[in-house]
mmCIF file of the N, C-alpha and C atoms, coordinates in Angstrom:
data_MODEL
# 
_entry.id   MODEL 
# 
loop_
_atom_site.group_PDB 
_atom_site.id 
_atom_site.type_symbol 
_atom_site.label_atom_id 
_atom_site.label_alt_id 
_atom_site.label_comp_id 
_atom_site.label_asym_id 
_atom_site.label_entity_id 
_atom_site.label_seq_id 
_atom_site.pdbx_PDB_ins_code 
_atom_site.Cartn_x 
_atom_site.Cartn_y 
_atom_site.Cartn_z 
_atom_site.occupancy 
_atom_site.B_iso_or_equiv 
_atom_site.pdbx_formal_charge 
_atom_site.auth_seq_id 
_atom_site.auth_comp_id 
_atom_site.auth_asym_id 
_atom_site.auth_atom_id 
_atom_site.pdbx_PDB_model_num 
ATOM 1   N N  . UNK A 1 1  ? -49.927 78.584 -79.082  1.00 0.00 ? 1  UNK A N  1 
ATOM 2   C CA . UNK A 1 1  ? -50.267 79.527 -78.047  1.00 0.00 ? 1  UNK A CA 1 
ATOM 3   C C  . UNK A 1 1  ? -49.053 80.402 -77.776  1.00 0.00 ? 1  UNK A C  1 
ATOM 4   N N  . UNK A 1 2  ? -49.293 81.702 -77.647  1.00 0.00 ? 2  UNK A N  1 
ATOM 5   C CA . UNK A 1 2  ? -48.215 82.663 -77.394  1.00 0.00 ? 2  UNK A CA 1 
ATOM 6   C C  . UNK A 1 2  ? -48.507 83.397 -76.096  1.00 0.00 ? 2  UNK A C  1 
ATOM 7   N N  . UNK A 1 3  ? -47.496 83.501 -75.264  1.00 0.00 ? 3  UNK A N  1 
ATOM 8   C CA . UNK A 1 3  ? -47.624 84.257 -74.026  1.00 0.00 ? 3  UNK A CA 1 
ATOM 9   C C  . UNK A 1 3  ? -47.177 85.688 -74.287  1.00 0.00 ? 3  UNK A C  1 
ATOM 10  N N  . UNK A 1 4  ? -48.037 86.637 -73.960  1.00 0.00 ? 4  UNK A N  1 
ATOM 11  C CA . UNK A 1 4  ? -47.715 88.044 -74.148  1.00 0.00 ? 4  UNK A CA 1 
ATOM 12  C C  . UNK A 1 4  ? -47.161 88.604 -72.846  1.00 0.00 ? 4  UNK A C  1 
ATOM 13  N N  . UNK A 1 5  ? -45.842 88.552 -72.709  1.00 0.00 ? 5  UNK A N  1 
ATOM 14  C CA . UNK A 1 5  ? -45.183 89.060 -71.512  1.00 0.00 ? 5  UNK A CA 1 
ATOM 15  C C  . UNK A 1 5  ? -44.763 90.508 -71.751  1.00 0.00 ? 5  UNK A C  1 
ATOM 16  N N  . UNK A 1 6  ? -44.768 91.297 -70.677  1.00 0.00 ? 6  UNK A N  1 
ATOM 17  C CA . UNK A 1 6  ? -44.350 92.694 -70.802  1.00 0.00 ? 6  UNK A CA 1 
ATOM 18  C C  . UNK A 1 6  ? -42.901 92.775 -71.257  1.00 0.00 ? 6  UNK A C  1 
ATOM 19  N N  . UNK A 1 7  ? -42.604 93.825 -72.032  1.00 0.00 ? 7  UNK A N  1 
ATOM 20  C CA . UNK A 1 7  ? -41.261 94.093 -72.557  1.00 0.00 ? 7  UNK A CA 1 
ATOM 21  C C  . UNK A 1 7  ? -40.756 92.999 -73.497  1.00 0.00 ? 7  UNK A C  1 
ATOM 22  N N  . UNK A 1 8  ? -41.656 92.278 -74.111  1.00 0.00 ? 8  UNK A N  1 
ATOM 23  C CA . UNK A 1 8  ? -41.228 91.272 -75.086  1.00 0.00 ? 8  UNK A CA 1 
ATOM 24  C C  . UNK A 1 8  ? -41.498 91.793 -76.496  1.00 0.00 ? 8  UNK A C  1 
ATOM 25  N N  . UNK A 1 9  ? -40.759 91.271 -77.470  1.00 0.00 ? 9  UNK A N  1 
ATOM 26  C CA . UNK A 1 9  ? -40.964 91.684 -78.861  1.00 0.00 ? 9  UNK A CA 1 
ATOM 27  C C  . UNK A 1 9  ? -42.331 91.234 -79.358  1.00 0.00 ? 9  UNK A C  1 
ATOM 28  N N  . UNK A 1 10 ? -42.805 90.119 -78.839  1.00 0.00 ? 10 UNK A N  1 
ATOM 29  C CA . UNK A 1 10 ? -44.112 89.612 -79.259  1.00 0.00 ? 10 UNK A CA 1 
ATOM 30  C C  . UNK A 1 10 ? -45.208 90.578 -78.824  1.00 0.00 ? 10 UNK A C  1 
ATOM 31  N N  . UNK A 1 11 ? -45.137 91.060 -77.596  1.00 0.00 ? 11 UNK A N  1 
ATOM 32  C CA . UNK A 1 11 ? -46.141 91.998 -77.093  1.00 0.00 ? 11 UNK A CA 1 
ATOM 33  C C  . UNK A 1 11 ? -46.094 93.302 -77.888  1.00 0.00 ? 11 UNK A C  1 
ATOM 34  N N  . UNK A 1 12 ? -44.904 93.811 -78.149  1.00 0.00 ? 12 UNK A N  1 
ATOM 35  C CA . UNK A 1 12 ? -44.784 95.055 -78.909  1.00 0.00 ? 12 UNK A CA 1 
ATOM 36  C C  . UNK A 1 12 ? -45.342 94.879 -80.322  1.00 0.00 ? 12 UNK A C  1 
ATOM 37  N N  . UNK A 1 13 ? -45.077 93.758 -80.948  1.00 0.00 ? 13 UNK A N  1 
ATOM 38  C CA . UNK A 1 13 ? -45.620 93.498 -82.275  1.00 0.00 ? 13 UNK A CA 1 
ATOM 39  C C  . UNK A 1 13 ? -47.127 93.331 -82.264  1.00 0.00 ? 13 UNK A C  1 
ATOM 40  N N  . UNK A 1 14 ? -47.667 92.860 -81.177  1.00 0.00 ? 14 UNK A N  1 
ATOM 41  C CA . UNK A 1 14 ? -49.115 92.683 -81.061  1.00 0.00 ? 14 UNK A CA 1 
ATOM 42  C C  . UNK A 1 14 ? -49.798 94.032 -80.815  1.00 0.00 ? 14 UNK A C  1 
ATOM 43  N N  . UNK A 1 15 ? -49.173 94.877 -79.989  1.00 0.00 ? 15 UNK A N  1 
ATOM 44  C CA . UNK A 1 15 ? -49.741 96.194 -79.693  1.00 0.00 ? 15 UNK A CA 1 
ATOM 45  C C  . UNK A 1 15 ? -49.577 97.130 -80.893  1.00 0.00 ? 15 UNK A C  1 
ATOM 46  N N  . UNK A 1 16 ? -48.404 97.126 -81.504  1.00 0.00 ? 16 UNK A N  1 
ATOM 47  C CA . UNK A 1 16 ? -48.097 97.992 -82.652  1.00 0.00 ? 16 UNK A CA 1 
ATOM 48  C C  . UNK A 1 16 ? -47.738 97.116 -83.851  1.00 0.00 ? 16 UNK A C  1 
ATOM 49  N N  . UNK A 1 17 ? -48.723 96.527 -84.500  1.00 0.00 ? 17 UNK A N  1 
ATOM 50  C CA . UNK A 1 17 ? -48.395 95.629 -85.614  1.00 0.00 ? 17 UNK A CA 1 
ATOM 51  C C  . UNK A 1 17 ? -47.733 96.388 -86.762  1.00 0.00 ? 17 UNK A C  1 
ATOM 52  N N  . UNK A 1 18 ? -46.805 95.730 -87.454  1.00 0.00 ? 18 UNK A N  1 
ATOM 53  C CA . UNK A 1 18 ? -46.149 96.390 -88.582  1.00 0.00 ? 18 UNK A CA 1 
ATOM 54  C C  . UNK A 1 18 ? -47.148 96.594 -89.721  1.00 0.00 ? 18 UNK A C  1 
ATOM 55  N N  . UNK A 1 19 ? -46.877 97.558 -90.584  1.00 0.00 ? 19 UNK A N  1 
ATOM 56  C CA . UNK A 1 19 ? -47.800 97.772 -91.710  1.00 0.00 ? 19 UNK A CA 1 
ATOM 57  C C  . UNK A 1 19 ? -47.802 96.550 -92.629  1.00 0.00 ? 19 UNK A C  1 
ATOM 58  N N  . UNK A 1 20 ? -48.927 96.280 -93.258  1.00 0.00 ? 20 UNK A N  1 
ATOM 59  C CA . UNK A 1 20 ? -48.984 95.127 -94.159  1.00 0.00 ? 20 UNK A CA 1 
ATOM 60  C C  . UNK A 1 20 ? -48.094 95.351 -95.381  1.00 0.00 ? 20 UNK A C  1 
ATOM 61  N N  . UNK A 1 21 ? -47.569 94.275 -95.898  1.00 0.00 ? 21 UNK A N  1 
ATOM 62  C CA . UNK A 1 21 ? -46.713 94.332 -97.082  1.00 0.00 ? 21 UNK A CA 1 
ATOM 63  C C  . UNK A 1 21 ? -47.475 93.715 -98.241  1.00 0.00 ? 21 UNK A C  1 
ATOM 64  N N  . UNK A 1 22 ? -47.620 94.475 -99.308  1.00 0.00 ? 22 UNK A N  1 
ATOM 65  C CA . UNK A 1 22 ? -48.302 93.989 -100.502 1.00 0.00 ? 22 UNK A CA 1 
ATOM 66  C C  . UNK A 1 22 ? -47.343 94.079 -101.680 1.00 0.00 ? 22 UNK A C  1 
ATOM 67  N N  . UNK A 1 23 ? -47.402 93.104 -102.540 1.00 0.00 ? 23 UNK A N  1 
ATOM 68  C CA . UNK A 1 23 ? -46.619 93.123 -103.773 1.00 0.00 ? 23 UNK A CA 1 
ATOM 69  C C  . UNK A 1 23 ? -47.591 93.171 -104.938 1.00 0.00 ? 23 UNK A C  1 
ATOM 70  N N  . UNK A 1 24 ? -47.264 93.975 -105.935 1.00 0.00 ? 24 UNK A N  1 
ATOM 71  C CA . UNK A 1 24 ? -48.091 94.034 -107.133 1.00 0.00 ? 24 UNK A CA 1 
ATOM 72  C C  . UNK A 1 24 ? -47.295 93.466 -108.299 1.00 0.00 ? 24 UNK A C  1 
ATOM 73  N N  . UNK A 1 25 ? -47.958 92.607 -109.067 1.00 0.00 ? 25 UNK A N  1 
ATOM 74  C CA . UNK A 1 25 ? -47.339 91.977 -110.225 1.00 0.00 ? 25 UNK A CA 1 
ATOM 75  C C  . UNK A 1 25 ? -48.109 92.376 -111.471 1.00 0.00 ? 25 UNK A C  1 
ATOM 76  N N  . UNK A 1 26 ? -47.378 92.787 -112.482 1.00 0.00 ? 26 UNK A N  1 
ATOM 77  C CA . UNK A 1 26 ? -47.960 93.169 -113.763 1.00 0.00 ? 26 UNK A CA 1 
ATOM 78  C C  . UNK A 1 26 ? -47.442 92.202 -114.819 1.00 0.00 ? 26 UNK A C  1 
ATOM 79  N N  . UNK A 1 27 ? -48.324 91.721 -115.663 1.00 0.00 ? 27 UNK A N  1 
ATOM 80  C CA . UNK A 1 27 ? -47.943 90.843 -116.759 1.00 0.00 ? 27 UNK A CA 1 
ATOM 81  C C  . UNK A 1 27 ? -48.363 91.504 -118.062 1.00 0.00 ? 27 UNK A C  1 
ATOM 82  N N  . UNK A 1 28 ? -47.680 91.144 -119.118 1.00 0.00 ? 28 UNK A N  1 
ATOM 83  C CA . UNK A 1 28 ? -47.980 91.708 -120.422 1.00 0.00 ? 28 UNK A CA 1 
ATOM 84  C C  . UNK A 1 28 ? -48.173 90.580 -121.420 1.00 0.00 ? 28 UNK A C  1 
ATOM 85  N N  . UNK A 1 29 ? -49.216 90.698 -122.216 1.00 0.00 ? 29 UNK A N  1 
ATOM 86  C CA . UNK A 1 29 ? -49.543 89.700 -123.219 1.00 0.00 ? 29 UNK A CA 1 
ATOM 87  C C  . UNK A 1 29 ? -49.203 90.267 -124.591 1.00 0.00 ? 29 UNK A C  1 
ATOM 88  N N  . UNK A 1 30 ? -48.410 89.516 -125.372 1.00 0.00 ? 30 UNK A N  1 
ATOM 89  C CA . UNK A 1 30 ? -48.109 89.924 -126.743 1.00 0.00 ? 30 UNK A CA 1 
ATOM 90  C C  . UNK A 1 30 ? -49.260 89.434 -127.605 1.00 0.00 ? 30 UNK A C  1 
ATOM 91  N N  . UNK A 1 31 ? -50.038 90.370 -128.145 1.00 0.00 ? 31 UNK A N  1 
ATOM 92  C CA . UNK A 1 31 ? -51.260 89.991 -128.862 1.00 0.00 ? 31 UNK A CA 1 
ATOM 93  C C  . UNK A 1 31 ? -51.012 89.619 -130.317 1.00 0.00 ? 31 UNK A C  1 
ATOM 94  N N  . UNK A 1 32 ? -49.858 89.966 -130.855 1.00 0.00 ? 32 UNK A N  1 
ATOM 95  C CA . UNK A 1 32 ? -49.546 89.617 -132.242 1.00 0.00 ? 32 UNK A CA 1 
ATOM 96  C C  . UNK A 1 32 ? -48.230 88.846 -132.309 1.00 0.00 ? 32 UNK A C  1 
ATOM 97  N N  . UNK A 1 33 ? -48.117 87.793 -131.527 1.00 0.00 ? 33 UNK A N  1 
ATOM 98  C CA . UNK A 1 33 ? -46.842 87.088 -131.392 1.00 0.00 ? 33 UNK A CA 1 
ATOM 99  C C  . UNK A 1 33 ? -46.340 86.499 -132.709 1.00 0.00 ? 33 UNK A C  1 
ATOM 100 N N  . UNK A 1 34 ? -47.216 85.941 -133.527 1.00 0.00 ? 34 UNK A N  1 
ATOM 101 C CA . UNK A 1 34 ? -46.763 85.329 -134.783 1.00 0.00 ? 34 UNK A CA 1 
ATOM 102 C C  . UNK A 1 34 ? -46.186 86.378 -135.734 1.00 0.00 ? 34 UNK A C  1 
ATOM 103 N N  . UNK A 1 35 ? -46.865 87.505 -135.875 1.00 0.00 ? 35 UNK A N  1 
ATOM 104 C CA . UNK A 1 35 ? -46.374 88.567 -136.750 1.00 0.00 ? 35 UNK A CA 1 
ATOM 105 C C  . UNK A 1 35 ? -45.081 89.171 -136.210 1.00 0.00 ? 35 UNK A C  1 
ATOM 106 N N  . UNK A 1 36 ? -45.011 89.309 -134.898 1.00 0.00 ? 36 UNK A N  1 
ATOM 107 C CA . UNK A 1 36 ? -43.808 89.862 -134.279 1.00 0.00 ? 36 UNK A CA 1 
ATOM 108 C C  . UNK A 1 36 ? -42.618 88.931 -134.477 1.00 0.00 ? 36 UNK A C  1 
ATOM 109 N N  . UNK A 1 37 ? -42.803 87.637 -134.220 1.00 0.00 ? 37 UNK A N  1 
ATOM 110 C CA . UNK A 1 37 ? -41.703 86.681 -134.370 1.00 0.00 ? 37 UNK A CA 1 
ATOM 111 C C  . UNK A 1 37 ? -41.266 86.540 -135.826 1.00 0.00 ? 37 UNK A C  1 
ATOM 112 N N  . UNK A 1 38 ? -42.181 86.752 -136.747 1.00 0.00 ? 38 UNK A N  1 
ATOM 113 C CA . UNK A 1 38 ? -41.834 86.685 -138.169 1.00 0.00 ? 38 UNK A CA 1 
ATOM 114 C C  . UNK A 1 38 ? -41.147 87.967 -138.646 1.00 0.00 ? 38 UNK A C  1 
ATOM 115 N N  . UNK A 1 39 ? -41.111 88.991 -137.783 1.00 0.00 ? 39 UNK A N  1 
ATOM 116 C CA . UNK A 1 39 ? -40.457 90.239 -138.135 1.00 0.00 ? 39 UNK A CA 1 
ATOM 117 C C  . UNK A 1 39 ? -41.308 91.174 -138.968 1.00 0.00 ? 39 UNK A C  1 
ATOM 118 N N  . UNK A 1 40 ? -42.599 90.911 -139.048 1.00 0.00 ? 40 UNK A N  1 
ATOM 119 C CA . UNK A 1 40 ? -43.481 91.744 -139.869 1.00 0.00 ? 40 UNK A CA 1 
ATOM 120 C C  . UNK A 1 40 ? -44.050 92.939 -139.111 1.00 0.00 ? 40 UNK A C  1 
ATOM 121 N N  . UNK A 1 41 ? -44.137 92.856 -137.788 1.00 0.00 ? 41 UNK A N  1 
ATOM 122 C CA . UNK A 1 41 ? -44.743 93.929 -137.000 1.00 0.00 ? 41 UNK A CA 1 
ATOM 123 C C  . UNK A 1 41 ? -43.977 94.128 -135.705 1.00 0.00 ? 41 UNK A C  1 
ATOM 124 N N  . UNK A 1 42 ? -44.167 95.312 -135.131 1.00 0.00 ? 42 UNK A N  1 
ATOM 125 C CA . UNK A 1 42 ? -43.680 95.549 -133.772 1.00 0.00 ? 42 UNK A CA 1 
ATOM 126 C C  . UNK A 1 42 ? -44.612 94.820 -132.819 1.00 0.00 ? 42 UNK A C  1 
ATOM 127 N N  . UNK A 1 43 ? -44.100 94.489 -131.649 1.00 0.00 ? 43 UNK A N  1 
ATOM 128 C CA . UNK A 1 43 ? -44.915 93.784 -130.655 1.00 0.00 ? 43 UNK A CA 1 
ATOM 129 C C  . UNK A 1 43 ? -46.034 94.692 -130.159 1.00 0.00 ? 43 UNK A C  1 
ATOM 130 N N  . UNK A 1 44 ? -47.223 94.147 -130.091 1.00 0.00 ? 44 UNK A N  1 
ATOM 131 C CA . UNK A 1 44 ? -48.370 94.837 -129.499 1.00 0.00 ? 44 UNK A CA 1 
ATOM 132 C C  . UNK A 1 44 ? -48.667 94.123 -128.187 1.00 0.00 ? 44 UNK A C  1 
ATOM 133 N N  . UNK A 1 45 ? -48.600 94.867 -127.105 1.00 0.00 ? 45 UNK A N  1 
ATOM 134 C CA . UNK A 1 45 ? -48.776 94.251 -125.795 1.00 0.00 ? 45 UNK A CA 1 
ATOM 135 C C  . UNK A 1 45 ? -49.977 94.856 -125.084 1.00 0.00 ? 45 UNK A C  1 
ATOM 136 N N  . UNK A 1 46 ? -50.613 94.033 -124.269 1.00 0.00 ? 46 UNK A N  1 
ATOM 137 C CA . UNK A 1 46 ? -51.677 94.500 -123.388 1.00 0.00 ? 46 UNK A CA 1 
ATOM 138 C C  . UNK A 1 46 ? -51.284 94.146 -121.962 1.00 0.00 ? 46 UNK A C  1 
ATOM 139 N N  . UNK A 1 47 ? -51.555 95.072 -121.064 1.00 0.00 ? 47 UNK A N  1 
ATOM 140 C CA . UNK A 1 47 ? -51.223 94.854 -119.658 1.00 0.00 ? 47 UNK A CA 1 
ATOM 141 C C  . UNK A 1 47 ? -52.291 93.993 -119.012 1.00 0.00 ? 47 UNK A C  1 
ATOM 142 N N  . UNK A 1 48 ? -51.839 93.028 -118.229 1.00 0.00 ? 48 UNK A N  1 
ATOM 143 C CA . UNK A 1 48 ? -52.735 92.176 -117.451 1.00 0.00 ? 48 UNK A CA 1 
ATOM 144 C C  . UNK A 1 48 ? -52.355 92.388 -115.986 1.00 0.00 ? 48 UNK A C  1 
ATOM 145 N N  . UNK A 1 49 ? -53.320 92.753 -115.184 1.00 0.00 ? 49 UNK A N  1 
ATOM 146 C CA . UNK A 1 49 ? -53.023 93.004 -113.784 1.00 0.00 ? 49 UNK A CA 1 
ATOM 147 C C  . UNK A 1 49 ? -53.289 94.459 -113.451 1.00 0.00 ? 49 UNK A C  1 
ATOM 148 N N  . UNK A 1 50 ? -52.904 94.891 -112.295 1.00 0.00 ? 50 UNK A N  1 
ATOM 149 C CA . UNK A 1 50 ? -51.991 94.242 -111.371 1.00 0.00 ? 50 UNK A CA 1 
ATOM 150 C C  . UNK A 1 50 ? -52.664 93.159 -110.529 1.00 0.00 ? 50 UNK A C  1 
ATOM 151 N N  . UNK A 1 51 ? -51.869 92.178 -110.190 1.00 0.00 ? 51 UNK A N  1 
ATOM 152 C CA . UNK A 1 51 ? -52.282 91.163 -109.233 1.00 0.00 ? 51 UNK A CA 1 
ATOM 153 C C  . UNK A 1 51 ? -51.596 91.518 -107.920 1.00 0.00 ? 51 UNK A C  1 
ATOM 154 N N  . UNK A 1 52 ? -52.375 91.700 -106.891 1.00 0.00 ? 52 UNK A N  1 
ATOM 155 C CA . UNK A 1 52 ? -51.840 92.152 -105.610 1.00 0.00 ? 52 UNK A CA 1 
ATOM 156 C C  . UNK A 1 52 ? -51.930 91.031 -104.590 1.00 0.00 ? 52 UNK A C  1 
ATOM 157 N N  . UNK A 1 53 ? -50.796 90.748 -103.958 1.00 0.00 ? 53 UNK A N  1 
ATOM 158 C CA . UNK A 1 53 ? -50.724 89.717 -102.914 1.00 0.00 ? 53 UNK A CA 1 
ATOM 159 C C  . UNK A 1 53 ? -50.113 90.305 -101.674 1.00 0.00 ? 53 UNK A C  1 
# 
């Protein structure tokens, strides 16, 4: 339980909430890993995401 008293930081944060913070994560999948590791091809990647939290 929180008491909302005048001139408190809690009251100000409740009246004017800060903007939400979201993080986006991007992952990449190497689709030809065996050929790339053997030195036969350049890496071919596909983007996975974004995952937003």
